[in-house]
LOKEKE-222760 format. One record per atom (N, C-alpha, C): residue in three letters; y, x, z. Coordinates in steps of 0.001 Angstrom, whole numbers, plus 500000, padded with zeros to 6 digits. Layout:
N
ALAYXZ
...
END
This chain:
336
UNK474260525272484898
UNK475440524952485680
UNK476632525790485230
UNK476397527099485061
UNK477467527985484623
UNK477954527606483233
UNK477011527185482379
UNK477401526758481037
UNK478284525514481099
UNK477972524582482016
UNK478774523376482164
UNK480185523722482617
UNK480294524608483618
UNK481612525023484090
UNK482398525689482970
UNK481681526520482200
UNK482348527191481085
UNK482882526208480064
UNK482128525159479770
UNK482586524153478815
UNK483809523402479336
UNK483807523100480651
UNK484956522405481233
UNK486210523261481133
UNK486070524544481461
UNK487221525441481373
UNK487687525601479934
UNK486734525635479005
UNK487091525749477597
UNK487857524518477140
UNK487419523352477623
UNK488097522118477241
UNK489472521998477847
UNK489690522696478973
UNK490987522623479650
UNK491892523799479311
UNK491505524565478302
UNK492289525757477966
UNK493670525333477488
UNK494614526266477592
UNK495959525998477090
UNK496749525127478041
UNK497466524186477462
UNK498394523357478223
UNK497724522545479299
UNK496555521987479023
UNK495884521162480014
UNK495511521973481246
UNK495005523180481026
UNK494626524021482156
UNK495856524399482971
UNK496966524684482294
UNK498199525023483011
UNK498665523852483862
UNK498587522661483301
UNK499012521482484048
UNK498091521252485242
UNK496787521462485051
UNK495839521294486137
UNK496104522308487250
UNK496362523544486873
UNK496664524574487860
UNK497961524255488592
UNK498953523789487827
UNK500227523425488446
UNK500043522282489435
UNK499227521286489051
UNK498976520154489935
UNK498277520617491210
UNK497340521569491083
UNK496627522075492260
UNK497581522803493202
UNK498460523628492614
UNK499443524353493430
UNK500385523367494104
UNK500806522344493345
UNK501706521344493897
UNK501061520611495066
UNK499780520299494944
UNK499073519615496024
UNK499056520474497288
UNK498828521768497134
UNK498828522662498290
UNK500201522738498934
UNK501246522803498097
UNK502615522851498621
UNK502950521567499372
UNK502584520438498766
UNK502864519153499410
UNK502091519000500710
UNK500850519452500713
UNK500049519353501932
UNK500667520156503065
UNK501314521289502701
UNK501920522138503727
UNK503279521628504183
UNK504047521013503280
UNK505416520634503599
UNK505597519171503964
UNK504648518316503600
UNK504822516884503876
UNK504991516583505354
UNK504150517148506247
UNK504387516883507671
UNK505756517350508127
UNK506229518484507603
UNK507553518977507967
UNK508627517991507547
UNK508487517464506318
UNK509464516485505845
UNK509484515241506712
UNK508314514806507157
UNK508238513631508025
UNK508900513895509361
UNK508674515079509931
UNK509270515408511215
UNK510783515554511100
UNK511270516105509989
UNK512713516202509776
UNK513322514809509726
UNK512642513896509009
UNK513132512516508974
UNK513146511931510370
UNK512106512186511143
UNK512019511644512494
UNK513187512126513349
UNK513503513421513260
UNK514613513955514040
UNK515941513355513602
UNK516063513056512304
UNK517305512438511807
UNK517471511032512345
UNK516384510419512797
UNK516447509089513411
UNK516585509190514931
UNK516863510398515422
UNK517045510660516857
UNK515788510338517658
UNK514628510509516952
UNK513331510361517614
UNK513174509024518315
UNK513798507957517764
UNK513671506641518383
UNK513697505586517314
UNK512634504755517232
UNK512578503658516286
UNK512338502379517063
UNK513147501386516763
UNK512921500060517322
UNK513401499048516321
UNK513019497809516472
UNK513410496777515519
UNK514912496623515459
UNK515607496656516621
UNK517043496445516625
UNK517779497521515846
UNK517292498739515885
UNK517945499833515159
UNK517781499669513660
UNK516787498938513204
UNK516500498868511779
UNK516808497509511169
UNK517368496585511952
UNK517778495321511363
UNK519009495530510508
UNK519114494887509337
UNK520283495038508505
UNK521500494428509181
UNK522666494976508866
UNK523899494447509422
UNK524231493103508784
UNK525144492393509438
UNK525565491094508926
UNK526108491236507527
UNK525688490355506633
UNK526145490406505245
UNK525192491103504329
UNK524144491731504858
UNK523197492461504024
UNK522018491600503603
UNK522015490355504010
UNK520904489473503678
UNK520870489205502177
UNK519653489184501589
UNK519531488857500177
UNK518128489076499681
UNK517774488394498615
UNK516447488528498028
UNK516377489729497109
UNK515223490347497070
UNK514982491361496060
UNK514927490713494690
UNK515393491389493656
UNK515258490820492317
UNK513807490785491899
UNK513464489874491013
UNK512108489839490483
UNK511430488531490791
UNK510333488264490121
UNK509661486982490225
UNK508883486771491505
UNK508751487827492348
UNK507932487672493538
UNK508617486833494610
UNK509933486650494525
UNK510651485907495542
UNK510592484425495243
UNK510353483586496253
UNK510290482159496025
UNK511651481593495692
UNK511669480473494942
UNK512928479874494529
UNK513685479311495712
UNK513002478759496705
UNK513640478235497899
UNK512908478744499119
UNK513645478911500230
UNK513065479508501422
UNK513178478552502585
UNK512164478481503427
UNK512278477655504625
UNK513335478215505565
UNK514059477327506267
UNK515127477783507147
UNK514584478585508324
UNK513411478231508804
UNK512778478954509899
UNK511395479412509455
UNK511307480547508786
UNK510010480971508247
UNK509018481276509347
UNK507802480818509151
UNK506746481150510094
UNK505760482136509520
UNK505984482533508261
UNK505012483367507563
UNK505720484293506579
UNK505362485554506609
UNK505848486543505645
UNK504645487185504958
UNK504749487343503638
UNK503744488089502877
UNK504419489370502403
UNK503891490516502806
UNK504489491811502482
UNK503513492609501638
UNK504002493136500516
UNK503138493888499607
UNK503409495377499705
UNK502339496179499775
UNK502426497635499755
UNK501602498145498575
UNK502256498765497580
UNK501574499146496342
UNK500698500383496485
UNK500018500717495379
UNK499090501835495359
UNK499748503164495079
UNK498936504228495040
UNK499455505596494964
UNK500043505946493600
UNK499837505106492602
UNK500378505412491284
UNK501811504982491092
UNK502426504349492081
UNK503762503791491933
UNK504838504850492134
UNK505914504695491371
UNK507052505609491411
UNK508115505125492383
UNK508228503805492556
UNK509261503244493405
UNK508773501942494023
UNK509535501438494984
UNK509156500221495682
UNK509244498993494796
UNK510114499029493786
UNK510331497864492932
UNK509574497952491608
UNK508679498918491479
UNK507948499108490238
UNK506683498261490254
UNK506739497120489588
UNK505584496244489486
UNK505070496250488053
UNK503760496265487901
UNK503186496086486572
UNK503321494608486188
UNK503069494312484933
UNK503133492923484490
UNK502176492047485262
UNK500974492556485522
UNK499983491790486254
UNK500375491569487709
UNK500976492592488334
UNK501437492437489710
UNK502539491390489806
UNK503454491409488840
UNK504534490415488823
UNK503975489000488690
UNK502983488841487814
UNK502339487529487655
UNK501680487101488960
UNK500980488028489579
UNK500267487743490820
UNK501220487228491892
UNK502341487916492115
UNK503237487540493199
UNK504073486311492883
UNK504355486103491624
UNK505048484874491261
UNK504174483668491585
UNK502913483743491211
UNK502002482628491459
UNK501627482514492936
UNK501533483636493627
UNK501230483594495051
UNK502368482909495813
UNK503609483218495437
UNK504766482586496076
UNK504794481090495791
UNK504453480716494567
UNK504426479299494219
UNK503346478545494974
UNK502221479196495203
UNK501104478545495892
UNK501341478409497394
UNK502232479246497943
UNK502450479248499391
UNK503943479246499696
UNK504627478148499403
UNK506078478097499606
UNK506480478183501070
UNK505533477992501981
UNK505846478091503402
UNK506025479539503843
UNK505659480488502984
UNK505746481918503299
UNK506872482580502517
UNK507460483578503107
UNK508463484401502450
UNK507761485611501842
UNK507927485817500549
UNK507285486948499865
UNK508233488140499853
UNK507761489278500334
UNK508603490461500509
UNK507995491636499756
UNK508811492259498926
UNK508441493535498322
UNK509581494512498593
UNK509556495650497954
UNK510596496644498226
UNK510192497651499282
UNK508889497734499582
UNK508384498734500532
UNK507693499834499737
UNK508159501063499889
UNK507508502204499243
UNK506714502932500317
UNK505406502700500388
UNK504621503203501514
UNK504396504704501523
UNK504968505414500555
UNK504757506857500476
UNK506040507623500799
UNK506873506997501640
UNK508079507636502145
UNK508392507018503498
UNK508454507829504541
UNK508762507307505871
UNK510149506693505920
UNK511043507157505038
UNK512399506620504970
UNK512514505499503945
UNK511379505100503334
UNK511362504053502304
UNK512283504412501138
UNK512220505655500721
UNK513058506154499631
UNK512208506393498392
UNK512626505844497246
UNK511885505999496006
UNK511862507459495559
UNK510927507791494692
UNK510795509177494243
UNK512007509639493438
UNK512715508723492809
UNK513899509100492029
UNK515157509172492846
UNK515060509060494170
UNK516230509069495039
UNK516739510472495296
UNK517335510643496449
UNK517956511937496790
UNK516879512900497283
UNK516185513476496353
UNK515099514395496672
UNK515251515665495864
UNK514773516762496444
UNK514826518042495746
UNK514031517991494454
UNK512861517332494489
UNK511986517268493322
UNK512152515982492518
UNK513241515258492737
UNK513456513997492021
UNK513392514170490500
UNK513991515230489905
UNK513876515393488444
UNK512433515510487971
UNK511590516189488748
UNK510178516318488382
UNK509496514956488404
UNK509749514158489450
UNK509097512855489536
UNK509588511921488438
UNK510869511991488091
UNK511383511144487007
UNK510755511539485677
UNK510578512841485468
UNK509925513300484236
UNK508482512800484176
UNK507764512930485295
UNK506361512511485320
UNK506239511007485099
UNK507199510233485612
UNK507124508783485491
UNK507420508317484073
UNK508296509051483357
UNK508712508640482012
UNK507909509307480899
UNK507086510296481252
UNK506383511078480238
UNK505482510190479387
UNK505448510490478091
UNK504615509749477156
UNK503810510717476301
UNK502884510168475534
UNK502073510997474646
UNK501214511967475431
UNK501124513198474934
UNK500306514199475620
UNK500805514420477036
UNK502132514402477216
UNK502696514654478535
UNK502458513511479499
UNK501927512378479007
UNK501633511262479885
UNK500683511642481011
UNK499910512695480784
UNK499006513185481827
UNK499779513647483060
UNK501080513908482893
UNK501882514400484014
UNK502031513365485118
UNK501768512095484804
UNK501913511098485873
UNK500894511284486996
UNK499892512133486752
UNK498942512434487833
UNK499662513136488980
UNK500801513789488680
UNK501556514473489720
UNK502092513480490745
UNK502493512302490277
UNK502977511273491187
UNK501853510845492122
UNK500663510671491583
UNK499530510266492414
UNK499188511349493441
UNK499260512608493012
UNK498976513700493941
UNK499997513704495069
UNK501259513531494710
UNK502325513522495720
UNK502127512362496697
UNK501854511172496181
UNK501688510007497046
UNK500419510104497899
UNK499385510743497347
UNK498163510945498136
UNK498424511809499366
UNK499369512744499247
UNK499684513585500400
UNK500288512748501519
UNK501068511713501176
UNK501639510820502200
UNK500571509889502760
UNK499675509454501905
UNK498524508670502356
UNK497752509453503420
UNK497587510743503177
UNK496851511587504122
UNK497606511713505441
UNK498937511765505389
UNK499723511843506622
UNK499537510578507442
UNK499569509421506775
UNK499395508151507478
UNK498071508109508225
UNK497043508682507645
UNK495716508675508255
UNK495507509818509239
UNK496453510761509302
UNK496322511930510166
UNK496746511569511596
UNK495877511752512579
UNK496247511386513953
UNK497395512203514520
UNK497695513360513929
UNK498789514192514440
UNK500154513697513987
UNK500264513391512699
UNK501560513013512130
UNK501672511523511818
UNK500536510821511803
UNK500556509420511424
UNK501374508553512361
UNK501446508922513648
UNK502222508142514609
UNK503674508049514174
UNK504226509178513771
UNK505620509204513316
UNK505764508478511989
UNK504905508820511050
UNK505016508270509698
UNK504862506753509698
UNK503868506255510384
UNK503585504825510365
UNK504658504005511070
UNK505308504588512079
UNK506431503894512703
UNK507582503748511711
UNK507789504777510885
UNK508838504688509874
UNK508568503580508876
UNK507325503464508424
UNK506975502402507484
UNK507102501032508147
UNK506670500935509400
UNK506791499665510112
UNK508253499244510229
UNK509134500193510490
UNK510559499881510572
UNK511091499405509223
UNK510629500049508139
UNK511058499633506799
UNK510573498221506484
UNK509352497887506894
UNK508821496544506657
UNK509650495513507412
UNK509921495772508692
UNK510711494839509486
UNK512112494666508897
UNK512699495750508431
UNK514039495686507842
UNK514050494844506580
UNK513058495042505712
UNK512995494279504464
UNK512712492807504745
UNK511835492522505691
UNK511575491129506054
UNK512864490450506491
UNK513611491114507339
UNK514832490530507872
UNK515904490403506794
UNK515906491301505813
UNK516890491238504741
UNK516605490088503781
UNK515319489848503510
UNK514947488758502614
UNK515198487412503287
UNK514786487294504536
UNK515024486082505335
UNK515045486495506797
UNK516162486247507503
UNK516255486690508897
UNK515058486265509730
UNK514531487210510472
UNK513382486951511330
UNK513834486086512500
UNK513204484953512748
UNK513631484088513857
UNK513481484779515201
UNK514515484620516030
UNK514473485247517346
UNK513422484608518239
UNK513193483321518048
UNK512169482622518826
UNK511579481524517962
UNK510351481168518260
UNK509663480155517471
UNK508607479495518342
UNK508329478195518120
UNK507295477530518923
UNK505906478109518710
UNK505706478788517604
UNK504405479419517362
UNK504631480866516917
UNK503670481742517136
UNK503831483159516781
UNK504099483339515287
UNK504929484309514970
UNK505198484659513585
UNK503921485193512944
UNK503662484776511709
UNK502481485245510979
UNK502922486207509882
UNK502338487389509870
UNK502632488396508838
UNK501332488719508117
UNK501370488626506794
UNK500229488999505956
UNK500608490260505203
UNK500008491375505578
UNK500231492644504891
UNK499187492754503791
UNK499633492673502557
UNK498737492663501409
UNK498964493957500630
UNK497919494788500569
UNK498073496083499922
UNK496944496375498962
UNK497154497408498169
UNK496134497871497240
UNK496084499385497283
UNK494920499950497025
UNK494735501398496987
UNK495192502018498312
UNK495987503099498250
UNK496437503768499467
UNK497419502971500279
UNK498027501944499702
UNK498958501123500455
UNK498311500408501617
UNK496991500189501551
UNK496282499506502635
UNK496232500395503878
UNK496016501695503693
UNK496012502612504827
UNK497350502571505550
UNK498439502590504794
UNK499768502578505398
UNK500028501239506077
UNK499561500149505468
UNK499708498830506086
UNK499006498791507438
UNK497780499300507489
UNK497036499326508747
UNK497733500208509777
UNK498318501298509319
UNK499034502181510240
UNK500254501528510852
UNK500865500591510125
UNK502078499922510617
UNK501768498765511548
UNK500535498279511541
UNK500177497070512298
UNK500515497166513783
UNK500145498230514506
UNK500418498251515950
UNK501901498126516286
UNK502764498738515485
UNK504189498739515777
UNK504827497394515437
UNK504440496808514310
UNK504951495487513961
UNK504506494445514987
UNK503260494563515442
UNK502770493632516442
UNK503538493731517745
UNK503886494951518126
UNK504627495161519375
UNK506071494690519245
UNK506731495034518125
UNK508150494718517963
UNK508384493233517725
UNK507537492616516912
UNK507794491249516462
UNK506929490217517169
UNK505999490658518015
UNK505091489739518712
UNK504421488797517705
UNK503957489371516615
UNK503427488584515496
UNK501912488693515426
UNK501328487700514776
UNK499919487756514404
UNK499836488329512997
UNK499156489440512855
UNK499166490171511588
UNK497779490176510973
UNK497715489782509717
UNK496487489831508933
UNK496677490848507817
UNK495692491674507596
UNK495742492663506521
UNK494757492242505434
UNK495249492181504195
UNK494409491865503041
UNK494376493098502142
UNK493219493674502026
UNK493017494863501192
UNK492457494447499840
UNK493157494825498775
UNK492677494579497414
UNK492304495935496818
UNK491055496294496929
UNK490616497613496458
UNK491228498739497251
UNK491428498531498549
UNK492101499529499367
UNK491199500677499788
UNK491838501818500073
UNK491163502989500626
UNK491829503272501963
UNK491048503338503046
UNK491650503441504366
UNK490675504064505342
UNK491220504561506449
UNK490387505125507500
UNK489912504000508410
UNK489152504342509423
UNK488647503335510346
UNK489295503413511706
UNK490537503912511754
UNK491207504083513041
UNK492381503128513196
UNK493452503356512471
UNK494696502614512660
UNK494543501137512320
UNK495141500296513152
UNK495240498873512851
UNK494067498034513290
UNK492884498563513275
UNK491701497800513661
UNK491716497564515171
UNK491401496335515543
UNK491477495961516944
UNK492831495418517330
UNK493830495598516468
UNK495179495072516703
UNK495464493917515752
UNK495109494090514484
UNK495282493017513500
UNK494398491831513869
UNK494878490644513576
UNK494092489437513810
UNK492791489474513008
UNK492894489923511768
UNK491722490028510905
UNK492072490945509738
UNK491080491645509253
UNK491229492490508057
UNK490229492000507021
UNK490743491636505846
UNK489902491206504722
UNK489949492300503655
UNK488785492677503185
UNK488701493713502145
UNK488008493143500909
UNK488761493065499814
UNK488215492625498530
UNK487970493855497665
UNK486826493907497030
UNK486546495047496155
UNK485841494577494893
UNK486082495291493803
UNK485472494972492521
UNK484170495721492311
UNK483278495099491572
UNK481970495730491343
UNK482075496994490505
UNK483147497160489735
UNK483319498347488893
UNK484305499346489500
UNK484673499145490764
UNK485667500005491416
UNK484966501086492227
UNK484863502286491662
UNK484224503379492387
UNK485162504013493403
UNK486485503820493230
UNK487451504395494167
UNK487287503775495548
UNK486877502539495576
UNK486699501832496846
UNK485759502579497787
UNK484793503291497241
UNK483808503996498065
UNK484375505245498729
UNK485542505702498304
UNK486086506952498835
UNK486424506846500317
UNK486817505650500763
UNK487153505508502171
UNK485996505867503081
UNK484812505397502732
UNK483625505707503533
UNK483273507184503413
UNK483452507749502220
UNK483085509152502001
UNK484035510103502723
UNK485311509771502775
UNK486325510685503303
UNK486476510556504816
UNK486386509337505342
UNK486689509101506754
UNK485416508833507558
UNK485047509738508453
UNK483846509523509269
UNK483901508242510098
UNK485100507794510461
UNK485221506583511285
UNK484796505323510551
UNK484615505414509223
UNK484157504273508457
UNK482634504233508335
UNK481951505254508775
UNK480504505331508583
UNK479768504564509679
UNK478608504021509360
UNK477914503131510304
UNK477585503766511640
UNK477304505073511647
UNK476883505691512907
UNK478058505987513852
UNK479301505829513372
UNK480456505996514259
UNK480684504680515001
UNK479740504320515866
UNK479711502984516461
UNK480918502711517346
UNK481559503755517867
UNK482694503548518773
UNK484037503543518059
UNK484051503734516754
UNK485316503748516034
UNK485931502357516019
UNK487268502258515975
UNK487912500941515915
UNK487410500093514751
UNK487115500721513626
UNK486622499984512470
UNK485289499308512786
UNK484349500076513289
UNK483024499510513564
UNK483047498524514725
UNK483899498772515719
UNK484035497816516812
UNK484579496489516301
UNK485588496569515428
UNK486166495353514852
UNK485154494623513987
UNK484394495364513211
UNK483382494751512353
UNK482318494036513193
UNK481878494647514275
UNK480870494037515129
UNK481384492776515810
UNK482703492724516035
UNK483304491571516694
UNK483736490484515717
UNK483466490688514430
UNK483781489682513420
UNK485206489693512926
UNK485925490789513170
UNK487323490854512748
UNK487528491510511405
UNK486439491860510719
UNK486521492539509416
UNK485584491829508454
UNK486138491397507325
UNK485364490651506334
UNK485460491341504982
UNK484320491510504339
UNK484257492128503011
UNK483804491082502001
UNK484502491028500873
UNK484128490105499804
UNK484223490808498452
UNK483327490452497556
UNK483396490953496184
UNK484435490114495431
UNK485395490770494824
UNK486445490050494098
UNK486000489647492696
UNK485016490357492162
UNK484565490093490808
UNK484257491393490081
UNK484314491400488758
UNK483952492587487992
UNK485111493580487836
UNK485983493650488807
UNK487174494483488695
UNK486866495979488734
UNK487672496740487978
UNK487782498178488166
UNK488950498415489126
UNK489251499676489436
UNK490310499949490405
UNK491691499654489831
UNK491887500011488578
UNK493182499764487947
UNK492986499620486447
UNK494080499532485698
UNK493987499371484248
UNK493832497915483850
UNK493575497655482569
UNK493459496286482072
UNK492391495461482767
UNK491348496121483281
UNK490275495422483990
UNK490358495614485503
UNK491513496066485963
UNK491719496254487389
UNK492092494956488082
UNK492430495058489347
UNK492723493872490149
UNK493931493096489622
UNK494851493801488995
UNK496031493143488433
UNK496053493270486913
UNK494882493474486320
UNK494762493623484876
UNK494951492300484154
UNK495529492376482969
UNK495809491176482182
UNK494784490939481080
UNK493748491791481037
UNK492655491550480087
UNK491822490359480566
UNK491110489744479646
UNK490277488589479999
UNK488897489053480454
UNK488470488477481560
UNK487143488793482092
UNK486110487912481409
UNK485088488521480817
UNK484087487767480058
UNK483330486774480931
UNK483182487093482203
UNK482375486239483077
UNK483100484962483502
UNK484431484973483454
UNK485194483811483948
UNK486038483140482873
UNK486398483875481847
UNK487273483327480816
UNK488741483517481114
UNK489080483717482400
UNK490458483994482778
UNK490718485484482816
UNK491915485879483205
UNK492242487291483298
UNK491777487853484640
UNK491764489168484732
UNK491348489814485971
UNK492330489515487095
UNK493616489456486790
UNK494597489141487831
UNK494440487691488286
UNK494069486787487375
UNK493797485397487768
UNK492663485339488775
UNK491639486143488544
UNK490481486162489442
UNK490869486701490819
UNK491712487745490834
UNK492190488284492104
UNK492986487240492873
UNK493888486556492189
UNK494699485521492829
UNK493815484410493390
UNK492805484032492633
UNK491885482989493100
UNK491188483409494385
UNK490723484654494428
UNK490024485136495618
UNK490963485196496833
UNK492186485639496631
UNK493141485722497737
UNK493487484329498243
UNK493680483388497338
UNK494020482020497742
UNK492885481335498485
UNK491664481814498286
UNK490514481214498960
UNK490289481770500370
UNK491032482817500755
UNK490868483366502096
UNK491371482367503138
UNK490732482297504278
UNK491128481327505324
UNK492321481811506147
UNK493395482166505478
UNK494557482717506189
UNK495812481881505985
UNK495720480823505204
UNK496913480101504807
UNK497184478865505651
UNK496188478374506363
UNK496419477204507198
UNK497082477631508506
UNK497874476759509069
UNK498592477064510304
UNK497725476722511511
END
């Protein structure tokens, strides 16, 4: 065992070890200061969040740029699809090629729904890492780094994981998740004004991947209260606790790939996801039939063979992102 540790340290000598140590120190700093940053943001909002306070002013209506927006929109939308990205993202508008393909085709397949992006689930204020932040230069460097320094992008994941942890924390998650819910409502209304009244309840599909699923679940109670909507959560390789959102969402669907080991972390990290926690919202929802798990295929968590990967899957002949889109389109959530 000692020899193995020695070999690992030897392999990490020099620059790699320094970067690893720096990342560890950064994680500790973020863990200590992230709740403070969230509370400061909360106080700047005068400790009050409601839908009316976060609706865009007249004239602010408009589509986000990019292929995810449908070419034409229904005058009275009854359905919104909202995407929350994973922990590796630098900004709300940063889509990989596979993600862009996925949302373009998803919008085409469901023209009755408004497709919404522009939500950065790792900021209560919905502010990208390159925005007005003290550490913005560091995040921009990590996002643009190439070659040997490309390893620096792990810093972005560490930073975003700290916000993921806040969302799942019962002490600070209440504040954080309300902020994300307000950002979602604001973006929905900016893309297409939310109808004040409708003959049938508004349908919201929160579609997330990786840590974005935890934040989506955290926002469910507030969106349901503010918008009186029926909310479905679709997890694509998501990692989440078994507390927030369960019992409030109409249904939670979890798709996972056979090669995705990250998917197992939710059960390992959160006791509320374990079978013996019979009273947890997750297990109660599962027993009542409100939670469905499906295998998406031979997906890994990310990369060319990930859920939005553009490599070809040997078992199907299509790409991995094609397989993900097929599985999502087959869910029983699209009929009215």
